[in-house]
C-alpha positions in Angstrom: -30.7 -38.3 -6.8 -29.7 -36.1 -3.9 -32.1 -33.4 -2.7 -30.7 -29.9 -2.7 -31.2 -28.0 0.6 -30.0 -24.4 0.6 -27.9 -23.2 3.5 -29.7 -20.9 5.9 -26.7 -19.1 7.2 -27.6 -15.6 5.9 -29.5 -13.4 8.4 -30.4 -10.1 6.6 -32.1 -7.2 8.3 -34.3 -4.8 6.4 -35.8 -1.5 7.4 -39.1 -0.4 5.7 -40.6 3.1 6.2 -44.4 2.8 6.4 -45.1 6.6 6.0 -47.9 7.2 3.5 -47.7 3.6 2.1 -51.0 1.7 1.6 -51.4 -1.0 4.3 -52.1 -3.9 1.9 -49.1 -3.1 -0.4 -46.9 -2.7 2.7 -48.1 -6.0 4.1 -47.4 -7.9 0.8 -43.9 -6.6 0.6 -43.2 -7.5 4.2 -44.7 -11.0 4.0 -42.7 -11.9 0.9 -39.5 -10.6 2.5 -40.1 -12.6 5.7 -40.9 -15.8 3.7 -37.8 -15.3 1.5 -39.6 -15.2 -1.8 -37.2 -12.6 -3.1 -34.3 -15.1 -3.0 -33.3 -17.2 -6.0 -33.1 -20.3 -3.8 -36.6 -19.9 -2.2 -37.8 -23.1 -0.6 -41.3 -23.1 0.9 -40.6 -25.5 3.7 -37.5 -23.6 5.0 -37.5 -20.3 6.9 -34.9 -18.3 5.0 -36.3 -14.8 4.8 -35.2 -11.6 6.2 -35.8 -9.9 9.5 -38.0 -6.8 8.8 -38.1 -3.7 10.9 -41.0 -1.3 10.2 -40.8 2.3 11.3 -43.5 5.0 11.3 -46.3 2.5 11.7 -48.7 5.2 12.9 -48.5 7.0 9.6 -49.5 4.1 7.4 -52.1 5.0 4.7 -55.5 3.4 4.5 -57.3 4.2 1.3 -61.0 4.9 0.7 -63.3 4.5 3.8 -61.2 1.9 5.5 -60.3 4.2 8.5 -63.9 4.0 9.6 -65.2 1.0 7.7 -62.5 -1.6 8.5 -63.4 -3.3 11.8 -61.1 -5.4 13.9 -62.9 -8.0 16.2 -61.7 -10.2 18.9 -63.5 -12.4 21.5 -62.6 -12.4 25.2 -64.0 -15.9 25.8 -66.9 -14.6 28.0 -70.5 -14.4 27.1 -71.1 -11.1 25.3 -67.4 -10.5 25.1 -67.1 -9.6 21.4 -64.8 -6.5 21.3 -64.7 -4.4 18.1 -62.7 -1.4 17.1 -62.3 0.5 13.8 -59.0 1.0 12.0 -59.0 4.6 13.2 -59.2 3.6 16.8 -56.6 0.8 16.4 -54.1 3.2 14.8 -54.6 5.7 17.6 -54.1 3.1 20.4 -51.6 0.6 19.0 -50.5 1.2 15.4 -48.0 -1.6 15.4 -50.8 -4.2 15.8 -52.6 -3.1 12.6 -49.5 -3.9 10.5 -48.8 -7.1 12.4 -52.4 -8.3 11.8 -52.2 -7.6 8.1 -48.8 -9.4 7.7 -49.8 -12.3 9.9 -52.8 -13.0 7.6 -50.4 -13.3 4.6 -48.0 -15.7 6.2 -48.4 -19.5 6.1 -50.8 -21.0 8.7 -49.3 -23.3 11.4 -46.0 -23.8 13.2 -43.9 -22.3 10.4 -46.0 -19.2 10.0 -45.8 -18.4 13.7 -42.1 -18.8 13.7 -41.9 -16.4 10.7 -44.1 -13.9 12.5 -41.3 -13.4 15.1 -39.1 -11.9 12.4 -41.3 -8.9 12.1 -40.5 -5.8 14.3 -42.9 -2.9 14.1 -42.4 0.5 15.8 -44.8 3.4 15.8 -42.2 6.1 15.5 -39.0 6.6 13.4 -36.7 5.1 16.1 -35.8 1.4 16.4 -33.3 -0.5 18.6 -31.8 -2.7 15.8 -29.0 -0.4 14.6 -26.4 -3.0 15.7 -27.7 -5.5 13.1 -26.8 -2.9 10.3 -30.2 -3.1 8.5 -30.4 -2.0 4.9 -33.2 0.4 3.9 -35.7 -0.7 1.2 -38.4 1.5 -0.2 -42.1 0.5 0.1 -43.4 3.5 -1.9 -45.2 2.6 -5.1 -43.5 3.7 -8.3 -44.9 6.8 -9.9 -47.0 6.2 -13.0 -46.0 8.4 -16.0 
């Protein structure tokens, strides 16, 4: 029996507008596109997803009390070097890192996940330098409930 291995010759680029979209819903959409789970020939051990360009990252929505209650921590490596900042501070300083952090947590851990992470391009404003790749626009807005 021969094992079927899909060809990975398709390199699609997708643009997602993050304006007024909840952060978690945006991150799940992006992570599944990067992994390639939208494809009918999805294979978990092959990177065959899309390149995702996120625009308007500074206008992403955080519901509830997450702007002040969600805390990002990092450690410098020195004694007493625990640095913390709220989501409000992080969005003001570097809004692209908030989306990158959320998406990176949803990708596989290890070598393959780090390689997938390089397929994510996040920009705080509406402009991006990837027009030459002819990206197609997909909507991240949740459907209206009637």
